[in-house]
N, C-alpha and C positions, 0 to 999 in steps of 0.2 A: 108295381115293382117294389120289391122289398128294399129297405135301405142297405142291407148287407150286399145284395146283388149289385146295387148301384156303386157301392164302394169298390167292388172288384172290377167292374167295368171301367170306372174312372181311373183306377190304378193301371189297368192294362192300356188305356189310351195314353196315360202319362208316360208309359214306357216307350212309346214311339219316339220320344225325344232321344232316348239312348241309341236307337237305330240311326237316327239322323246324325248323332255325334260320331258314330262309327263310320258312316259314309263320309262325313266331313274330314275325319282324320285320314282316311284312305285317299281322299281327293288331295289333301294338302301334301302328304308324303309322295304320292304319285306324281304330282306336278313338280315338286321339288326335284325328284329323281330325274324326271324328264329334262328339266332345265339344267341340272347339274351335268348330265351327260352331253348336252349340247354345248355348254360353255363351262368347263370345269374351273376356270380361273375365277369366275364370279360366284361359284357355289359357296365359298367360305364367307362371302359378304352377306349372303342371304340366310345363313344358318340361324341367326337371331330371330329373323322373321318366321322361320320354320318353327322354332321352339315356342314363340309367342302364339302363333296360330294353333299349334297343338294344345297348348295350355288352355286357351280360351274355349276351344271346341270340347275338350274333355271336361272343363268346368260346367259347360252347358249340359253335357250328358249326366254328370254327377248331380246337378241341380234337378234334372228330370227324374232321376232315381229317388232323390230326396222327396220330391213332391209325391211320387208313387207311394213311398213308405208312410208319409204323413197321411195320405188318403186312406191307407189300409189300417194304420194303428192308432191314429189320433182322432180323426174326424168321425 
């Protein structure tokens, strides 16, 4: 296998992390919405946890994208 083909395969595999981040964000917001509809008075107390979970999940997706770019253009 050529090195160029291996770079493209590795970058494609690294992009699976972005799909996982998208699923994670959807899961976080879906569960928050479900809980907020069941108990609206407690929803405002959990908003900080919602934003923190969103930020961490998106950071992992961006990290995965960065690894894919490093594999394509640096390695």
